[in-house]
C-alpha positions as CSV (number, residue, x, y, z in Angstrom):
1,Q,19.7,-6.3,2.1
2,A,16.3,-6.4,0.4
3,Q,14.2,-3.6,1.7
4,L,10.9,-1.9,0.8
5,A,10.2,1.8,1.6
6,E,6.7,3.2,1.7
7,S,6.0,6.9,0.9
8,G,3.1,9.1,-0.2
9,G,0.9,9.3,3.0
10,G,-0.6,12.4,4.4
11,L,-3.7,14.2,5.8
12,V,-6.6,14.3,3.3
13,Q,-10.2,15.2,3.5
14,P,-13.0,12.5,3.3
15,G,-13.7,11.8,-0.4
16,G,-10.0,12.8,-1.2
17,S,-7.4,10.7,-3.0
18,L,-3.7,9.7,-2.2
19,R,-1.2,7.6,-4.1
20,L,1.2,5.5,-2.0
21,S,4.5,4.3,-3.4
22,C,6.5,1.0,-2.5
23,L,10.1,1.5,-3.7
24,G,12.3,-1.7,-3.6
25,S,16.0,-1.8,-3.0
26,G,18.2,-4.7,-3.2
27,L,15.6,-6.8,-5.1
28,R,13.2,-6.7,-8.0
29,L,9.8,-6.2,-7.0
30,D,8.4,-7.7,-10.2
31,Y,9.6,-11.1,-9.1
32,Y,7.4,-11.1,-5.9
33,V,3.8,-10.9,-4.9
34,I,3.5,-7.5,-3.2
35,G,0.9,-6.7,-0.5
36,W,-0.2,-3.4,0.8
37,Y,-1.3,-3.6,4.5
38,R,-2.6,-1.1,7.0
39,Q,-2.8,-0.9,10.8
40,A,-5.1,1.5,12.6
41,P,-4.7,2.2,16.2
42,G,-5.9,-0.5,18.4
43,K,-6.4,-2.9,15.5
44,E,-4.6,-5.7,13.9
45,R,-2.7,-5.2,10.7
46,E,-4.8,-6.2,7.8
47,L,-4.2,-7.0,3.9
48,V,-5.6,-4.1,1.7
49,A,-4.5,-5.1,-1.6
50,G,-2.1,-7.5,-3.3
51,I,-0.5,-7.9,-6.8
52,S,1.1,-11.1,-8.2
53,A,4.3,-11.3,-10.2
54,G,1.9,-11.7,-13.3
55,G,-0.1,-8.7,-12.5
56,A,-3.1,-10.4,-10.8
57,T,-4.8,-8.3,-8.2
58,T,-6.8,-8.8,-5.1
59,Y,-8.5,-6.4,-2.7
60,A,-10.2,-6.3,0.8
61,T,-13.9,-6.0,0.6
62,S,-13.6,-2.6,2.3
63,V,-11.6,-1.0,-0.4
64,K,-12.8,-2.7,-3.6
65,G,-13.7,-0.1,-6.3
66,R,-11.9,2.6,-4.4
67,F,-8.4,1.5,-4.2
68,T,-6.0,0.3,-7.2
69,I,-2.7,-1.5,-6.9
70,S,-0.3,-1.3,-9.8
71,R,3.3,-1.8,-10.7
72,E,5.8,0.3,-12.7
73,N,8.7,-2.2,-13.1
74,D,11.2,0.2,-14.6
75,K,11.1,2.1,-11.5
76,N,10.9,-0.9,-9.2
77,T,7.8,0.5,-7.6
78,V,4.4,-0.7,-6.6
79,Y,1.7,1.9,-6.2
80,L,-1.6,2.0,-4.2
81,Q,-4.0,4.7,-5.6
82,M,-6.6,5.4,-3.1
83,N,-9.8,7.3,-4.0
84,S,-12.9,8.2,-2.2
85,L,-11.1,8.2,1.1
86,K,-13.1,7.6,4.3
87,P,-12.2,8.3,8.0
88,E,-12.0,4.6,8.5
89,D,-9.1,4.4,6.0
90,T,-6.9,6.2,8.5
91,A,-3.9,3.9,9.4
92,V,-0.3,3.4,8.8
93,Y,0.2,1.7,5.5
94,Y,2.9,-0.9,4.8
95,C,4.1,-2.8,1.8
96,K,5.5,-6.2,2.1
97,N,6.8,-9.2,0.2
98,S,7.8,-12.6,1.3
99,I,11.5,-11.9,2.2
100,S,11.8,-8.3,3.2
101,P,11.3,-7.0,6.7
102,W,8.4,-4.7,7.7
103,G,9.3,-1.0,7.0
104,Q,8.4,2.1,8.8
105,G,5.1,2.5,6.8
106,T,3.4,5.8,5.9
107,Q,0.7,7.4,7.8
108,V,-2.7,8.1,6.0
109,T,-5.1,10.3,8.0
110,V,-8.5,11.0,6.5
111,S,-10.2,13.8,8.4
112,S,-12.0,17.0,7.9
């Protein structure tokens, strides 16, 4: 079964950085549009960044200039590099494509 697994979350101070990884199994991620989403407590899940099969990227206004989405096809992985993190970035982060179910996500907490 095609699945995506997120990792790399953790606790970081404001202004810090984290890199999240999305590893595909049972499918090649470079065939699909991949999105990184997040859901904060009490809020709806939102799209943070996306990357097309051809490498085109899109970002939510709130993260533009701070987050970067990228692919490493030989590792079947999509990354989300997050810099200049703010407390409002605290959420569970998920990666998703059109055919895989939602995974467990990875918790990102930005706090001093």
